[in-house]
C-alpha positions as CSV (number, residue, x, y, z in Angstrom):
1,M,101.5,-54.6,-83.1
2,S,103.0,-56.7,-85.9
3,E,99.6,-58.3,-86.4
4,K,98.1,-54.9,-87.3
5,H,100.9,-54.1,-89.8
6,I,99.7,-53.7,-93.4
7,S,102.4,-53.5,-96.0
8,Y,102.4,-50.5,-98.3
9,Q,103.8,-52.7,-101.1
10,P,101.4,-53.9,-103.9
11,T,99.5,-57.0,-103.1
12,E,99.0,-59.9,-105.5
13,G,95.6,-58.4,-106.2
14,L,97.1,-55.3,-107.9
15,S,95.6,-54.7,-111.3
16,Y,94.6,-51.6,-113.2
17,D,94.1,-53.5,-116.5
18,P,90.6,-54.8,-117.3
19,A,92.1,-57.3,-119.7
20,E,93.6,-59.2,-116.7
21,P,91.3,-61.8,-115.1
22,K,92.3,-60.7,-111.6
23,Y,91.0,-57.2,-112.3
24,W,87.5,-58.8,-111.9
25,D,88.3,-60.8,-108.8
26,R,86.6,-59.3,-105.8
27,Q,89.0,-60.9,-103.3
28,A,91.9,-59.5,-105.2
29,L,90.3,-56.0,-105.3
30,D,89.6,-56.2,-101.6
31,Q,93.3,-56.8,-100.9
32,E,94.2,-53.7,-102.9
33,I,91.5,-51.6,-101.2
34,T,92.8,-52.5,-97.8
35,R,96.4,-51.6,-98.8
36,V,95.5,-48.4,-100.5
37,F,93.3,-47.2,-97.6
38,E,96.2,-47.9,-95.3
39,V,98.6,-45.9,-97.4
40,C,96.2,-43.0,-97.7
41,H,95.4,-43.0,-94.0
42,G,99.0,-42.7,-93.2
43,C,99.7,-40.0,-95.8
44,R,96.6,-37.8,-95.7
45,M,97.9,-35.5,-98.4
46,C,94.6,-35.6,-100.2
47,F,92.3,-34.5,-97.4
48,K,91.1,-31.4,-99.3
49,Y,89.7,-32.9,-102.4
50,C,86.5,-35.0,-102.6
51,D,84.7,-36.4,-99.5
52,S,86.2,-39.9,-100.0
53,F,89.3,-39.1,-98.0
54,P,87.7,-37.2,-95.1
55,S,85.1,-40.0,-94.8
56,L,87.8,-42.6,-94.7
57,F,90.0,-40.8,-92.2
58,S,87.0,-40.0,-90.0
59,M,85.8,-43.6,-89.9
60,L,89.3,-44.9,-89.1
61,D,90.1,-42.3,-86.5
62,N,86.8,-42.2,-84.7
63,K,85.3,-45.6,-85.2
64,Y,87.9,-48.3,-85.8
65,D,91.0,-47.0,-84.0
66,G,93.0,-46.8,-87.2
67,D,92.5,-50.4,-88.2
68,V,91.6,-50.5,-91.9
69,R,90.6,-54.1,-91.7
70,Q,87.6,-53.3,-89.6
71,L,86.0,-51.3,-92.3
72,T,82.7,-52.9,-93.5
73,E,81.7,-53.4,-97.1
74,A,79.2,-50.5,-96.6
75,D,82.0,-48.3,-95.4
76,T,84.1,-49.1,-98.4
77,D,81.2,-48.5,-100.7
78,K,80.6,-45.0,-99.2
79,V,84.3,-44.0,-99.7
80,M,84.3,-45.2,-103.3
81,A,81.0,-43.7,-104.2
82,Q,82.1,-40.2,-103.0
83,C,85.0,-40.2,-105.5
84,F,83.9,-38.1,-108.6
85,Q,87.1,-38.8,-110.6
86,C,88.6,-35.3,-110.6
87,K,91.9,-37.2,-110.4
88,L,93.6,-34.4,-108.4
89,C,94.6,-37.0,-105.8
90,E,96.5,-38.9,-108.5
91,V,98.1,-35.6,-109.7
92,Q,99.4,-34.9,-106.1
93,C,100.1,-38.4,-105.0
94,P,103.9,-39.2,-104.7
95,Y,103.3,-43.0,-104.9
96,T,101.9,-43.4,-108.4
97,P,102.9,-45.7,-111.3
98,R,103.3,-42.5,-113.4
99,D,106.1,-41.4,-111.0
100,G,107.6,-44.9,-111.1
101,H,107.0,-45.4,-107.3
102,E,107.2,-48.9,-105.9
103,F,103.8,-48.5,-104.2
104,K,102.0,-48.2,-107.6
105,L,99.1,-46.4,-106.0
106,D,96.4,-45.0,-108.3
107,F,93.3,-44.2,-106.2
108,P,91.0,-43.1,-109.2
109,K,91.8,-46.3,-111.0
110,L,91.1,-48.3,-107.9
111,V,87.7,-46.6,-107.7
112,H,87.0,-47.4,-111.4
113,R,87.8,-51.0,-110.8
114,W,85.4,-51.1,-107.9
115,A,82.7,-49.4,-110.1
116,A,83.4,-51.8,-113.0
117,Q,82.9,-54.9,-110.7
118,R,79.8,-53.3,-109.2
119,H,78.4,-52.6,-112.7
120,R,79.1,-56.2,-113.9
121,K,77.4,-57.6,-110.8
122,H,74.3,-55.4,-110.6
123,G,74.0,-53.8,-114.0
124,P,73.3,-50.2,-114.7
125,T,70.5,-48.1,-113.2
126,F,68.1,-46.2,-115.3
127,R,70.0,-43.0,-114.4
128,D,73.3,-44.7,-115.5
129,R,71.8,-45.5,-118.8
130,V,70.5,-42.0,-119.4
131,L,73.5,-40.0,-118.1
132,G,75.9,-42.4,-119.7
133,N,74.7,-41.8,-123.2
134,P,74.9,-38.0,-124.0
135,D,74.5,-38.7,-127.7
136,L,71.1,-40.3,-127.2
137,A,70.1,-37.4,-125.0
138,G,71.2,-34.9,-127.6
139,A,69.3,-36.6,-130.4
140,A,66.1,-36.8,-128.3
141,A,66.4,-33.2,-127.4
142,R,66.6,-32.1,-131.0
143,A,63.7,-34.3,-131.9
144,S,61.7,-32.4,-129.3
145,L,62.1,-29.2,-131.4
146,G,63.2,-27.2,-128.4
147,L,60.7,-28.6,-125.9
148,A,63.5,-30.2,-123.8
149,N,65.1,-26.9,-123.2
150,V,61.8,-25.4,-122.1
151,L,61.0,-28.3,-119.8
152,N,64.4,-28.1,-118.2
153,R,63.3,-24.7,-116.8
154,V,59.9,-25.8,-115.6
155,R,59.9,-26.5,-111.9
156,A,57.3,-29.3,-112.0
157,H,59.3,-31.1,-114.7
158,R,62.5,-30.8,-112.8
159,V,60.9,-32.3,-109.7
160,F,59.7,-35.2,-111.8
161,M,63.2,-35.6,-113.3
162,E,64.7,-35.6,-109.8
163,K,62.3,-38.4,-108.6
164,V,62.6,-40.5,-111.7
165,L,66.2,-39.8,-112.9
166,G,68.0,-38.6,-109.8
167,V,69.0,-35.3,-111.4
168,H,68.8,-32.5,-108.8
169,R,65.9,-30.1,-109.4
170,D,68.1,-27.0,-108.9
171,K,71.0,-28.0,-111.1
172,Q,71.5,-25.7,-114.1
173,L,71.5,-27.9,-117.1
174,P,73.1,-26.8,-120.4
175,D,70.7,-26.2,-123.2
176,F,70.7,-28.5,-126.3
177,A,71.6,-26.9,-129.6
178,F,69.0,-27.0,-132.4
179,R,71.8,-28.1,-134.9
180,T,74.9,-30.1,-134.1
181,F,78.5,-28.9,-134.7
182,E,78.7,-31.7,-137.3
183,H,75.8,-30.2,-139.2
184,W,77.7,-26.8,-139.4
185,A,81.0,-28.4,-140.2
186,T,79.5,-30.4,-143.1
187,K,77.9,-27.2,-144.5
188,Q,81.3,-25.6,-144.3
189,G,82.9,-28.4,-146.4
190,L,85.2,-29.3,-143.5
191,T,84.2,-33.0,-143.6
192,E,84.7,-33.3,-147.3
193,P,88.5,-33.6,-147.7
194,G,88.6,-36.6,-145.6
195,P,91.7,-38.0,-143.8
196,G,94.8,-35.8,-144.1
197,G,95.5,-32.2,-143.0
198,E,97.5,-31.1,-140.1
199,A,94.8,-31.7,-137.5
200,V,91.4,-33.3,-137.1
201,L,89.0,-31.9,-134.6
202,F,87.4,-34.2,-132.0
203,Q,84.7,-31.8,-131.1
204,T,83.4,-33.9,-128.1
205,C,79.8,-34.7,-127.4
206,Y,79.2,-31.5,-125.4
207,V,80.3,-29.3,-128.2
208,Q,78.4,-31.5,-130.7
209,H,75.1,-31.3,-128.8
210,N,75.2,-28.3,-126.5
211,E,77.7,-25.6,-127.6
212,P,78.6,-25.9,-131.2
213,Q,79.9,-22.3,-131.1
214,V,83.0,-23.4,-129.2
215,G,83.8,-25.8,-132.0
216,R,83.2,-23.1,-134.6
217,D,85.5,-20.8,-132.7
218,T,88.2,-23.4,-132.5
219,V,88.0,-24.0,-136.3
220,E,88.2,-20.2,-136.8
221,V,91.2,-19.8,-134.6
222,M,93.0,-22.6,-136.3
223,Q,92.2,-21.3,-139.8
224,R,93.4,-17.8,-138.8
225,N,96.7,-19.5,-138.0
226,K,96.7,-21.3,-141.4
227,V,96.2,-24.7,-139.9
228,D,94.8,-27.2,-142.3
229,I,92.1,-28.5,-139.9
230,R,89.6,-31.2,-140.8
231,C,86.4,-32.4,-139.2
232,A,84.8,-35.8,-139.5
233,K,81.4,-37.4,-139.3
234,G,80.3,-40.0,-136.9
235,F,82.2,-39.3,-133.7
236,V,80.4,-40.4,-130.5
237,C,80.9,-39.6,-126.9
238,C,84.4,-40.5,-125.6
239,G,82.9,-42.9,-123.1
240,M,83.7,-41.1,-119.9
241,P,80.1,-40.8,-118.8
242,A,79.6,-44.5,-119.2
243,W,82.9,-45.3,-117.5
244,E,82.0,-43.1,-114.5
245,H,79.7,-45.8,-113.3
246,G,81.8,-48.7,-114.5
247,D,80.3,-49.5,-117.9
248,L,83.5,-50.8,-119.5
249,E,81.7,-52.3,-122.5
250,G,79.9,-49.0,-123.2
251,L,83.2,-47.2,-123.2
252,R,84.9,-49.8,-125.4
253,K,82.0,-49.6,-127.9
254,N,82.3,-45.9,-128.2
255,A,86.1,-46.0,-128.3
256,R,86.1,-48.4,-131.2
257,K,83.8,-46.1,-133.2
258,N,86.0,-43.1,-132.6
259,L,89.2,-45.0,-133.3
260,D,87.8,-46.2,-136.6
261,I,87.4,-42.6,-137.6
262,L,90.6,-41.2,-136.1
263,V,93.1,-43.8,-137.2
264,P,93.1,-42.9,-140.9
265,Y,93.8,-39.2,-140.0
266,V,96.6,-40.1,-137.6
267,E,98.2,-42.5,-140.1
268,Q,98.5,-39.5,-142.5
269,G,100.2,-37.4,-139.8
270,A,97.3,-35.4,-138.4
271,K,97.1,-34.4,-134.8
272,V,93.8,-35.0,-132.9
273,L,92.5,-31.8,-131.2
274,A,90.0,-32.7,-128.5
275,I,88.2,-29.6,-127.2
276,N,87.1,-30.8,-123.7
277,P,90.0,-31.7,-121.3
278,T,88.0,-34.7,-120.1
279,C,87.9,-36.1,-123.6
280,S,91.5,-35.4,-124.4
281,M,92.4,-37.2,-121.1
282,M,90.3,-40.1,-122.2
283,L,91.9,-40.3,-125.6
284,R,95.4,-39.7,-124.4
285,R,95.6,-41.5,-121.1
286,E,92.6,-43.9,-120.7
287,Y,91.9,-45.4,-124.1
288,P,95.3,-47.3,-124.4
289,Q,94.7,-49.0,-121.0
290,L,90.9,-49.6,-121.2
291,V,90.0,-50.4,-124.8
292,A,89.6,-54.1,-125.9
293,P,93.0,-55.8,-126.4
294,E,92.6,-55.9,-130.2
295,D,92.2,-52.1,-130.2
296,R,95.1,-51.2,-128.0
297,E,97.7,-50.7,-130.7
298,R,95.4,-48.3,-132.5
299,A,94.5,-46.5,-129.3
300,T,98.2,-46.0,-128.4
301,M,98.9,-44.6,-131.9
302,V,96.0,-42.1,-131.6
303,A,96.9,-41.2,-128.0
304,E,100.3,-40.1,-129.1
305,A,98.7,-37.7,-131.6
306,V,96.2,-36.1,-129.2
307,A,96.5,-32.5,-128.1
308,D,94.4,-29.9,-126.5
309,P,93.6,-27.1,-129.0
310,S,95.5,-24.5,-127.0
311,E,98.4,-26.9,-126.6
312,Y,98.6,-27.4,-130.3
313,L,98.3,-23.7,-131.2
314,W,101.0,-22.9,-128.6
315,S,103.4,-25.3,-130.4
316,L,103.1,-23.0,-133.5
317,R,103.9,-19.8,-131.7
318,K,107.5,-19.5,-133.2
319,Q,106.3,-20.0,-136.7
320,E,105.7,-17.1,-139.1
321,R,102.0,-18.1,-139.5
322,F,101.3,-17.7,-135.8
323,N,98.7,-14.9,-135.9
324,T,98.8,-12.1,-133.3
325,D,96.7,-9.7,-135.3
326,F,94.0,-9.2,-132.7
327,A,91.3,-6.6,-133.4
328,S,89.9,-6.3,-129.9
329,S,91.0,-7.2,-126.4
330,P,89.6,-7.6,-122.9
331,K,91.5,-5.1,-120.8
332,G,93.4,-6.0,-117.7
333,A,93.0,-9.2,-115.7
334,V,91.3,-12.3,-117.1
335,A,90.4,-15.0,-114.5
336,Y,91.6,-18.3,-115.9
337,H,90.5,-21.6,-114.4
338,A,92.7,-24.7,-115.0
339,P,90.4,-27.8,-115.2
340,C,91.3,-30.8,-113.2
341,H,91.4,-33.1,-116.3
342,L,93.8,-30.8,-118.0
343,R,96.1,-30.8,-115.0
344,T,96.1,-34.6,-114.9
345,Q,97.5,-34.7,-118.4
346,G,100.6,-32.7,-117.4
347,V,100.8,-30.5,-120.5
348,G,100.7,-27.1,-118.8
349,F,98.2,-24.3,-119.2
350,K,98.6,-23.3,-122.8
351,G,95.2,-21.6,-122.9
352,R,96.4,-19.2,-120.3
353,D,99.7,-18.7,-122.1
354,L,97.9,-17.9,-125.4
355,L,95.8,-15.3,-123.7
356,R,99.0,-13.4,-122.8
357,K,99.5,-12.9,-126.6
358,I,96.5,-10.7,-126.7
359,P,97.6,-7.1,-126.0
360,G,96.8,-5.9,-122.5
361,V,95.6,-9.3,-121.2
362,K,96.9,-10.4,-117.9
363,P,95.5,-13.9,-117.1
364,R,95.4,-14.9,-113.4
365,L,95.5,-18.6,-112.7
366,V,93.0,-20.4,-110.4
367,M,93.9,-24.1,-109.9
368,E,91.0,-25.4,-107.7
369,C,88.4,-28.0,-108.7
370,C,85.1,-26.4,-109.7
371,G,83.2,-29.5,-108.5
372,H,81.2,-30.3,-111.6
373,D,83.3,-33.4,-112.6
374,G,81.3,-35.1,-115.3
375,T,77.8,-35.8,-114.2
376,F,78.5,-35.7,-110.4
377,A,77.1,-32.1,-109.9
378,M,73.9,-33.1,-111.7
379,K,73.0,-35.9,-109.4
380,T,70.8,-35.5,-106.3
381,E,73.6,-36.7,-104.0
382,G,76.3,-34.7,-105.8
383,F,74.7,-31.3,-106.3
384,V,75.3,-29.9,-102.8
385,P,78.8,-31.5,-102.3
386,S,79.8,-30.1,-105.7
387,Q,79.3,-26.6,-104.4
388,K,81.3,-27.3,-101.3
389,V,84.2,-28.7,-103.4
390,G,83.9,-25.8,-105.9
391,K,83.8,-23.0,-103.4
392,R,87.5,-22.4,-103.5
393,A,87.4,-22.1,-107.3
394,F,84.4,-19.8,-107.2
395,D,86.0,-17.6,-104.6
396,G,89.4,-17.6,-106.4
397,M,87.8,-16.5,-109.7
398,K,85.9,-13.7,-108.0
399,E,89.0,-12.5,-106.2
400,V,90.6,-11.7,-109.6
401,E,88.0,-9.0,-110.0
402,A,87.9,-9.5,-113.8
403,E,84.9,-9.1,-116.1
404,V,86.1,-11.8,-118.4
405,W,86.7,-15.3,-117.2
406,A,88.1,-18.3,-119.1
407,T,88.3,-22.0,-118.7
408,D,89.1,-24.9,-121.1
409,C,86.2,-27.0,-119.7
410,P,82.6,-26.2,-121.0
411,L,81.0,-28.0,-118.1
412,A,83.1,-26.0,-115.6
413,A,81.8,-22.9,-117.3
414,V,78.2,-24.0,-116.5
415,Q,79.2,-24.6,-112.8
416,F,80.8,-21.2,-112.5
417,E,77.8,-19.5,-114.1
418,Q,75.4,-21.1,-111.7
419,H,77.4,-20.7,-108.5
420,A,79.7,-17.7,-109.2
421,G,77.5,-15.6,-111.5
422,V,79.9,-15.5,-114.5
423,K,80.1,-17.8,-117.4
424,P,83.8,-18.3,-118.5
425,L,84.7,-18.3,-122.2
426,H,86.7,-21.2,-123.7
427,P,90.2,-19.9,-124.6
428,M,89.4,-20.7,-128.2
429,S,86.3,-18.6,-128.0
430,L,88.1,-15.7,-126.3
431,L,90.8,-15.8,-129.0
432,A,88.2,-15.9,-131.8
433,R,86.4,-12.9,-130.4
434,A,89.7,-11.0,-130.2
435,Y,90.5,-11.9,-133.8
436,R,87.0,-10.8,-135.0
437,G,87.1,-7.6,-133.0
438,D,84.1,-8.5,-130.9
439,S,83.4,-6.4,-127.9
440,F,84.5,-7.7,-124.5
441,D,82.2,-5.3,-122.7
442,K,80.2,-7.3,-120.1
443,K,76.9,-6.5,-121.8
444,A,78.3,-7.8,-125.2
445,L,79.6,-11.1,-123.9
446,P,77.7,-14.3,-124.9
447,A,74.6,-15.2,-123.0
448,A,74.3,-18.4,-121.1
449,D,73.6,-20.6,-124.1
450,P,75.0,-19.0,-127.3
451,A,75.0,-22.4,-129.1
452,N,71.3,-22.4,-129.4
453,A,71.2,-19.6,-131.9
454,D,72.7,-19.9,-135.3
455,S,75.9,-17.9,-135.8
456,P,75.0,-14.3,-136.9
457,N,77.7,-14.7,-139.6
458,D,76.1,-17.9,-140.9
459,T,73.0,-16.4,-142.6
460,K,72.5,-19.2,-145.0
461,D,72.3,-21.7,-142.2
462,S,70.1,-19.4,-140.2
463,Q,67.5,-19.3,-143.0
464,E,67.1,-23.1,-143.3
């Protein structure tokens, strides 16, 4: 029996830091994989999340009599590939470094280490290159003058995309905006003042290329609360799509560009407001540990200044300038979905709390993974599993029986729209509508892709 015992204590191969040489040592990684699989098999708290854990438990229980050391490389690859980095297992796990536990177990970081080694050994696939670079995709879509949006709705083209790119033919893809958020912000003079102000907006690549209206609404909400908010030119994707498949150099390249822009603002006391929870998580939790060693001091400084827009606005609620002069309101319950990557930051659900400030609004919280998780739901192998994972979230939102839904994650909104029939509003958009006095009648709510039309209030921009 003693021969089968595997210690739960960290092995000599433990490393979550890509700057350490042993991070890239396959034998060291295998030691940690064996240990972590043993701990997870004994605990089983995370059985309900992605398929990684059910697959691991099933193989050990039914094929290997519980002996982790009998797992083959193919078995390990299967378990690792089924993780889509929702990070809820790390949120729930009692053995993490964040909790100061001696086991120092971080399953998502272990998977990233596996993916990074795999990427270094085999290089990226064509799909990895395309999905890992949203900025290039956005630029190409704008160059197509709207053709990309049309083709994404043509069945023959989607079948072609599936065969060539591995993007599932039935996945609803977000439209690309004709003009970027940065284009609008520049015309509004928001990029002119330069570093300074109370906050600088990191709009994220999704808002930049797909839904600029969410960025506009965020700026409007901050301005209505007398926040001196600035925007900047030149931001690129936070790097998470590249890091999903282990492209550390791609992440570091993007991180350096973003840090170059953000640091002057932070040095002058500005907060960094990142609209998408995945991006705020990257800036706040991942950059300090993943960027190149020479960038880590700057990354740590920026991380300490990062906030979710709702988190920042909530911090002003006791100040005189906090604005509760709402001109309209969704009545009754609002179904509010808490994104996984917001939960992993441990800052609470301030978007939900802000909605309570609107007269008559009673937000109902749903804390289940929607299953989109970066590019996972787009892929041929992820599309169907993403629906299975997201079913509890879909059902939970429907059970609220509310016409208005909300979520802080724009990609989660796309997932809900396709599989639950309602597109949630970002809390900033919901607040902006309430300030403006817009109707919350179901027929008056935004269509699936409001970003692709110029703002009706921006007539000058519309005419150009």
